[in-house]
N, C-alpha and C positions, 0 to 999 in steps of 0.2 A: 457393583462390575463399574469400570472408570472408562470414560468416554473414548470411543478411538480417533485420531486425526482422520479429519476426511479432505481431501486436496478438492474434490469435486464442491462440498458445500463450500471451502474456501473462496472458488473460484464464482459460485456463483453469490456469495456475501461482496465481494468487488463491484458486481453490475448493482450492487443495491445503493452505493455509495452516491449520494448526489451531485452532479455539475456542482464545481465550488467549493466543496471540501475534501481533506484527505482524513487517513484514517491510521494508524500506526502498527506495525506489528505486532504489539500486545494487545493493543485495544482486538485485533483481529482474531486472534491466538484465543483472547478473554470470550469473544460472541462466538467462537467455537466451542466454549466449555474447558480451555485450560489454559488460563494464564502462560503456564511455562513454557507452552508451544512458540512461544515467538519466533525463537531459530527455525523451526518446523514450516513456521509460515514465511519467511525469509527466502527458505530454500524451495519453497513448492512455488512462490513467486517467480523466482529465478528459472524455474521449467515451465513457466505457464506456457501454455501450448497455444496461445492465442492473445498477442497486445490488446489489441484492439477488443475484440471483444471481451476478455478480461481486464480490464483496465488496472492494472496492475501500478502504475506510474501516479495512481493516488497515493502509496504509501509508502510513508515514511518513517525513521526511525522515534524512538521516544521526545529528542529534543527537537525533533520539525526538522531533521538533514534529509537531506536528498540520500538517494544512493551511488555512490561512487560506482557500482556493478551493477546497474540499474540494464535489464536484459534486452531492450528494445532499443540501442542504440545509445548506452551510456548517462553520464549525468545531465548532458545540454540537451539532449533528445527528454529525459524526463522535466525539464524546465521549462524545456517549448510547450509541451504537451499542458502542463499544469498551466499553465499561463493560459492557454490558450481557452480553459476552463476558468478563466478569470481569477485563476489565483496570486497573488503575489509572492515573489521569491528572491530573497534580497540574502545573498552571502551562502548561495548553498541551502538556504532554509527557507521553512514559510511557518508563521506566526500560526501554533495549535488554539491559542486562546482565538482565533478570527477564523479561520480554517477546517479547526480539527472539527470532528464528530462527537 
């Protein structure tokens, strides 16, 4: 039987991302049990019920790019939050080799 996408488990995983680190949509999908759920991860993050409790700002795409439609204030707010965590953002991207999980 195939795993079912679990939004609550996704939100719990967000809380496990250490300060100073980011994760990709694909990596979160893989952690949930199916790499093909990357788009579902993005949709779930966009409807995150609490951006302070569940730090979706720590999620970037596979190239390290920030989200143009970050749900809690746009790309500038995502950049601000990442930098407050000690993550260097250049040209809307983070270096996944340095900051990726």
